[in-house]
N, C-alpha and C positions, 0 to 999 in steps of 0.2 A: 169660835166659828158658829154662826147661827144662820142656817140656810132656809130660804123660803122659795118654793117653786110655785109658779102660777102660769096661767095662760091656756090651760086645758079647755076642752069644750067638745062640741059635736060638729063634725065636718063630714061632707060627702067624700066618697072615694074619688081620688084624683085631686083633691083640694090640698090646701096648705094651712099650716098652723105654726105659730112661734111660741115656744115656752121660754120663760125667764126664770133665772135662779139668782136671787139676791142674797148676799152675805151681809147681814146687819151687824155682825160681830167684829169683823176685821176685813182687810182686803184679801183678795185671792192670791196675792203675791206669793210666788214660790210654790203654790199648791197645784195639784192636778185636780180638776173638777170634772166629774163624770156624770153622765146621764144613764139611768137604768130604767127599765120598765118591767112591769109584772102584770100579766094577764091572769084572769081567774083560773085557779087550778094549775098554774105553771110557776116555775121558779123565776126568781128575779134575773133579768137578762141585761147584760151590758149592751148599751147602745153606742156610746162613743165618749170621748174625753178630750179635753184641751189641757195640755201638759205644761206645768211649771211656768217659768218666766218666759220661755221661748214661745209659748202659745201654739206649739205644734198640735195637730189634731190627729185622732185615731178613731176609726169607726168599725163597728161590726159589719160583717159582709152583708147582712140582711138590710142595712140601711145605707150602705155606701152609695154615693151618687144621688141620694134623695134627701139625706139629712146633712145639716151643716151646723157646726158649733163655733161660736165666736164669743169674744169677751170685750166688754167695755169697762176698763179698769176705773175710769172716772166715776162710773155709776155702780161699781162693785157688783156687776151683773154679768152672768154668763147666759148666752142664748142658745136654744136648740131650734133651728129652723127646719121645719119638716115639710117636704114637698111630695107630690105624687103619692099621697097617703092611700093606704090600702086597709081593708077591714082587719087584716092581720096585725096592723099597727095598734089596734085598740088595746089599751092597757092603762094602768096607773103609772105615770112617769115620775121618777124621782131624780133629784140632783144630789150629789154627794161630793165631798172633798177629801183628798188624801195627801199625805206628805210624800208618799212613794210616787216617783215620777211616772213609772210605767203601770200604775195600778189599773187593773181591769176587772178584778174579782170583787164582789161585794164586801168580803171580809178584809179587803185591803183599804177600804174607805172608813175613816173614823167618824166622819161627820155626815149627817143626813138631813135633808129637808123633808117636809111632809109631801106626800104625793099629790099630783094633779091628774085628773082623769081626762084621757083622750079617747073619744069614741068616733070611729070612722064607719059611716053607714054605706052600704053597698047600693 
Protein backbone atom coordinates (compact mmCIF):
# COMPACT_ATOMS: atom_id res chain seq x y z
CA UNK A 1 0.00 0.00 0.00
CA UNK A 2 1.47 3.31 -1.08
CA UNK A 3 -0.73 6.28 -0.38
CA UNK A 4 -0.42 9.77 -1.74
CA UNK A 5 -2.67 12.61 -0.67
CA UNK A 6 -3.12 15.74 -2.72
CA UNK A 7 -5.47 18.63 -3.31
CA UNK A 8 -4.71 20.89 -0.40
CA UNK A 9 -4.50 24.63 -0.71
CA UNK A 10 -5.69 27.98 0.50
CA UNK A 11 -9.42 28.64 0.59
CA UNK A 12 -11.63 31.29 2.13
CA UNK A 13 -14.00 30.47 4.94
CA UNK A 14 -17.22 29.06 3.59
CA UNK A 15 -15.47 27.62 0.59
CA UNK A 16 -14.94 24.06 -0.57
CA UNK A 17 -12.00 21.86 -1.34
CA UNK A 18 -11.60 18.23 -2.38
CA UNK A 19 -8.65 16.12 -1.33
CA UNK A 20 -7.61 12.95 -3.10
CA UNK A 21 -5.83 9.86 -1.79
CA UNK A 22 -4.37 7.51 -4.36
CA UNK A 23 -3.04 4.05 -3.59
CA UNK A 24 -0.35 3.29 -6.11
CA UNK A 25 0.54 -0.02 -4.49
CA UNK A 26 -2.72 -1.92 -4.57
CA UNK A 27 -6.44 -1.39 -4.59
CA UNK A 28 -8.31 -0.27 -1.52
CA UNK A 29 -10.37 -3.44 -1.66
CA UNK A 30 -11.21 -4.65 1.79
CA UNK A 31 -9.39 -1.81 3.54
CA UNK A 32 -10.76 0.99 5.60
CA UNK A 33 -9.38 4.33 4.42
CA UNK A 34 -9.36 7.14 6.89
CA UNK A 35 -8.67 10.84 6.79
CA UNK A 36 -6.92 12.56 9.66
CA UNK A 37 -5.75 16.08 10.24
CA UNK A 38 -3.18 17.71 12.46
CA UNK A 39 -3.02 21.39 13.30
CA UNK A 40 0.14 22.97 14.75
CA UNK A 41 0.57 22.05 18.38
CA UNK A 42 -2.34 19.63 18.36
CA UNK A 43 -2.68 15.88 18.19
CA UNK A 44 -3.62 14.10 15.02
CA UNK A 45 -7.40 14.08 14.77
CA UNK A 46 -9.70 11.59 13.09
CA UNK A 47 -11.84 13.22 10.40
CA UNK A 48 -13.66 10.32 8.83
CA UNK A 49 -13.34 6.99 7.10
CA UNK A 50 -14.81 4.84 4.38
CA UNK A 51 -15.00 1.27 5.55
CA UNK A 52 -14.11 -1.97 3.83
CA UNK A 53 -15.87 -3.29 0.77
CA UNK A 54 -19.26 -1.93 1.81
CA UNK A 55 -18.02 1.61 1.56
CA UNK A 56 -19.94 2.80 4.57
CA UNK A 57 -18.74 6.11 5.91
CA UNK A 58 -18.17 7.41 9.39
CA UNK A 59 -17.36 10.98 10.43
CA UNK A 60 -16.14 12.91 13.40
CA UNK A 61 -18.81 15.15 14.88
CA UNK A 62 -16.75 18.23 14.04
CA UNK A 63 -17.12 17.63 10.29
CA UNK A 64 -20.39 15.74 10.05
CA UNK A 65 -22.67 17.34 7.49
CA UNK A 66 -19.83 19.35 5.95
CA UNK A 67 -17.37 16.71 4.79
CA UNK A 68 -18.01 13.66 2.65
CA UNK A 69 -15.79 10.71 1.79
CA UNK A 70 -16.20 8.71 -1.39
CA UNK A 71 -14.25 6.13 -3.32
CA UNK A 72 -13.57 5.51 -6.99
CA UNK A 73 -12.27 1.94 -7.13
CA UNK A 74 -11.46 2.16 -10.83
CA UNK A 75 -9.06 5.00 -10.06
CA UNK A 76 -7.76 3.57 -6.76
CA UNK A 77 -8.73 6.88 -5.24
CA UNK A 78 -10.56 8.00 -2.12
CA UNK A 79 -11.85 11.56 -1.94
CA UNK A 80 -12.52 13.91 0.94
CA UNK A 81 -14.95 16.60 -0.12
CA UNK A 82 -14.93 19.50 2.28
CA UNK A 83 -17.63 22.16 2.28
CA UNK A 84 -18.44 25.16 4.47
CA UNK A 85 -14.82 25.28 5.52
CA UNK A 86 -13.92 27.13 8.68
CA UNK A 87 -10.58 28.53 9.88
CA UNK A 88 -10.62 25.76 12.49
CA UNK A 89 -10.33 23.24 9.66
CA UNK A 90 -6.83 24.51 8.91
CA UNK A 91 -4.42 21.60 9.27
CA UNK A 92 -2.25 19.12 7.46
CA UNK A 93 -4.56 16.39 6.19
CA UNK A 94 -3.45 12.78 5.92
CA UNK A 95 -5.00 9.69 4.42
CA UNK A 96 -4.32 6.29 5.88
CA UNK A 97 -5.38 2.68 5.37
CA UNK A 98 -6.23 -0.03 7.86
CA UNK A 99 -7.26 -3.66 7.82
CA UNK A 100 -9.47 -3.11 10.86
CA UNK A 101 -12.95 -2.24 9.64
CA UNK A 102 -13.82 0.12 12.48
CA UNK A 103 -10.44 1.85 12.70
CA UNK A 104 -10.63 5.42 13.96
CA UNK A 105 -7.43 5.81 16.00
CA UNK A 106 -4.12 6.67 14.32
CA UNK A 107 -2.43 3.59 15.78
CA UNK A 108 -5.03 1.38 14.11
CA UNK A 109 -3.82 2.48 10.69
CA UNK A 110 -0.76 0.74 9.28
CA UNK A 111 -0.32 2.74 6.10
CA UNK A 112 -0.02 6.51 5.78
CA UNK A 113 0.37 8.96 2.99
CA UNK A 114 2.24 12.22 3.22
CA UNK A 115 0.13 15.13 4.35
CA UNK A 116 -1.38 17.91 2.32
CA UNK A 117 -1.84 21.37 3.80
CA UNK A 118 -5.29 22.93 3.97
CA UNK A 119 -5.46 26.56 5.03
CA UNK A 120 -8.78 28.30 5.54
CA UNK A 121 -8.63 32.07 5.77
CA UNK A 122 -11.23 34.08 7.66
